[in-house]
N, C-alpha and C positions, 0 to 999 in steps of 0.2 A: 839609186832610185829611192824616192821618198816612200815610206810605208803608208799604204792607204788606211785611213782611220775608219772605225766603225762605231756608230752610236747605237746603243741598245734600245730597241723599240719598247713601247709599253708592255709590261709583263703580261697583261691580260691578252695580248695578241699571240703569245707563243708558249705560255706556261699553262697547260691544261691539267695539271696534276690534281687540282681540287675539284675537278669535274666528277659528278656522280656517275658511276659505271652504267647505271640504268639509263642515263640520259645520252649516252654516247652516240647512238644512231641519229638522234635529232641534232645533237651538237655538230656532228660531222656535216650533215646537210646544211645547217645554218652557217657554219664557219666557212665552208667552201663556197656557199652562195655569196657571202660577204666578200670573198676574195675574187670571185669572177666579176669583172666589170660588166659583162653582158647581163648576167642574172641580177646583179645588184642594181644597175640602172633601171632595168625593166620592172623590178619589184618596187623600187622607190616611186617610180612613175605611177604604178598602179595604186600604191598606198596614198599618194598625194592627189589622185584624181578626184574630181568632185562628183558627188552622188547625192541627189535630193538635198542640196544646200550645205552638205558637209563632206569632208574628205573621207575616203574609205577608212583611213587610219582612225579618224575621230569616231566614226560609226563603231569600229571594233573596240575602241577604248570605252565608249559609252555602253556597249553591250556587256563588256566585262565588268562594269560597275553594278550591273543588275544580276543578282544571283540566279534569277529565273532564266537567263540566257539572252540571246540576241533580241534587238528591238522588234524585229519582225522577220519572219522567214522570207518574205518577198525581198527585203533589202539584202539579206545574206545571199539569197539566190542570185541577185543582181551582182553582188560583189564577186561571187564565184565566176559568173559568166564573163565579167570584165577582166578577170585575171589573165596575165600574159602567158603565152605558151612556154616562154623561157623559164618560168618559175617551177615547172613540173620537175619532179625528181625521178630517180630510177633505182634499179638494183645494181650495186657495184660489187663485183667479186674480185678480191685481191688476195692471192695466195690461198690460205685456208680461212680467211676472214670474209664474212658476208655482212655487208652493210645494207640494211633495209632503210633506204633514205626516206620513203614516203613522199609527201608532197609539201613543198615549202608554203604554199598558200594555206593548206590545212593547219600547218604548224603555227603560222602567223595568226590565223583566225581563231584557233582553239586554245592556244597557249599564251602567246605574247606578240602584240602588234608593234613592238619597238624596233623592228628591223631597220637599219643594219647595225645596231649596237652589238658589241661583243657578247657572245653567249654567257660568259662568266660575269658580265655586268648586269645580269638579269635582276629584276626587282626581287626582294626577299619573298614576297607572296608567291612568286612563280617558282622559286627554288623549293619552297615548301609544298608545292602542289603534289597531290598524291600520284600524279602521272609520273613523277620522278622518284618513286619508291616502289620496290617490288612487293611491299606489304602495305595493304590498306585496311586498317582496322577502324570501322565506323561504330561509335557507340549506338546501340539500339535505341537508347533513350532519345538520341538526336533524330533518328528516323521517325519516331513517334511524334517528336516535337514538330518536325516539318509538316507531317501529315495533319497535326493539330492546327497549325497555322492556316493550312489550306481549308480545313473544315470550319474554323472560326470565321474565316473570310466569307463563307457561305451561310453563316448563322446557325449552324447545327450544334447547339449547346449540349444536347444529350450525348452525342458521339464524342464531343470534346472532353467531357468529364471522364469518360472511359479511357481516352488516350492519355490524359493526365495521370491516371492511375497506372497505366502501362509504363509510362516514363519512369515512374518511381520503382516499379517492380523490376524492370529490366536495366536499371542504372548500372549495375556491375558488368553487363554483358556487351559483347561486340560482334559485329558482322565482319568476318575476315575474308579478304580477297587477296590472291597471290598472283603476281605476274610471272608465269612459268617460262614464257618464251625466251630463249636465248640465255637462260640462267643456269647456274650450278647450285648444288645444295649449299655450298659455302656462301654464295652470294645471297641466297634467300635467307639463310640463318643470320647473316650479317645485317641485312635490312630489318629482320624481325627483332634482332637484339637492339638495333638503333631505335626502333619504335618503342620497345619496352622501356629503354632508358628514358625516352622522352615522356612516356606515359607515367613512369614512376615518379616524376617530379610533381605530378598532380596529387600524389598520395603521400602526405607527410607521415602517415601512420606506419610506413615501412622504412627500412634502412636501405639507402641507395648504395648501392655499392660505389686469319682470314684474309684474306686479301680479296680484291674485287673478282667477280666471276670472269669467265672467259669472254670478255667483251673485246671488240676489235679496236685495239689501241693504235695500230699502225697508221691509219689515215690521219689522225690528228698529230701524231709524232712526225709524219712526213710534212704536214702542213706547217708545223712549227719550224722545221728545217727550211722549208720553202720561203717562209716569211723572213727569217733571219738572213737567208741568202739574198732576198729581194731588198733588204735593208742595207746591203753592202758587206755582210759578214763573209769572210773566207772560212774554210773549214777550221784552220788553227784558231782563228779569232772566236768562232762560235764555241769550240770546245773549251777554250780558255775562259770565256765568259761563263759558260755553264758550270765549269769546275768551281769558279768563285761563287756562283749563285748557290750551288748545293753545299759548298764548304768554304765559307768566306774567311779564309786565313790570310795572313799578310803575304805569304808566299804565293798563294793563288791570285791575290790582288796584283802583285808585281808581274806575274806571268801574263795576266790579262792586259795590263797596261803596256807591257813590253810587246804584246802581240798587236797593239794598236786599237784596243777597245777604250773609247774616250769616256763613255758613261756606263758605269756598272749598275746593275739592278740591286734593289734591296735584297738582303739575304733570304733564301728559301726558308719558309716556316714549315718544319716537318709536321705531317699530319698522321695520326694513328687511326684515323677514321677508316674502317674497313670497307666502306662503300665508295670511297674516293679512289681515283686512278693512281695517284702517287707518282713517284719518280720515273716509273716505267714508260710514261708518255712523253718524257723529255727527249730531244734528239741528241743524246749523249752516245757518241760512237767511238770515243777514245782515239786509238791510232788506226782508224779504219776509214780513210777518205772515200773509198768506193761505196761504203754503206751510206755516207752523207750524200754523195751524188745520186745514188739510187733512190734515196728518200725524196730528194727534190724532183726526180723524174716521176716517182710514184704520185706525188701531189699534182704534177702537171697532167698525168693520165686521168686522175679523178676529175680535175677541172674540165678536161676535154669531154669526158663522159657526161658530166653534168650539163654542159652547154649543148651537147648534141642530143641528149636524151637517150643515149644508147647505154646498154650494159657493157661493162668492161671486164673481161676475163683475163686473169694473169696467165702467162704461158706455163706457170708452174702447176696449174690445175688440170 
């Protein structure tokens, strides 16, 4: 019998190791929505529908270009009303992991209207969005500057002079916000350290010099296995390919090729970023075929829950 060959799909479809832990709930909803034909088709149809001379997607792109927000509340209200029922998300409970999926429409409208592109193919400006950091430190001077722009627009020069003074006085200070929900102390400290490292680059006067929190990794790990399986990978082929991906030695390359993997991915680039998911999100199950099968079944359960709008509770809970 001839060995069935398997060609590795694009890495962005199954390697979620560089995903920020704080973005996991949104990424789970996004990626499962891309995987479900029912949700995907309904969402694309909604985004491509015409509204006041432009598609809904174009309205959202135009609104995003304006820092002040949407073009008009009436248009956004109309976009919400026209959204398909299939786009709604739910709460999915799997084992000890709780995924608050929210609503795909809200995610598209407030964060990124480029559905169904892969989550990890997001534009850099979206990845840098404060929504995907547990720590948001806003310079107080910037807050006064924004208020000054508003006052200047209305011609109040007296108040503007005072705000310009406050900008200078409060230049070294920040307004701090922390996203506590679903976080651990380690995760918050890691995000704060990451912010400090970025902020330090703006201060040449100084010398510059954890693991992710308890975020639910399993749903994306399962989806990775599901997609590799859908691409024709058997359990031995997937494990051989992943072994090469993580450790691209000559021996691992031979093992993957002998297993029937025709196209190997570029080698994994290790990340020491403490706010990224890392290797724990890859479907590496070594010599445990039942775990591979259960992962695929887990992904199917989530897809069913997403499409029916019902919460899914594992029998383990």
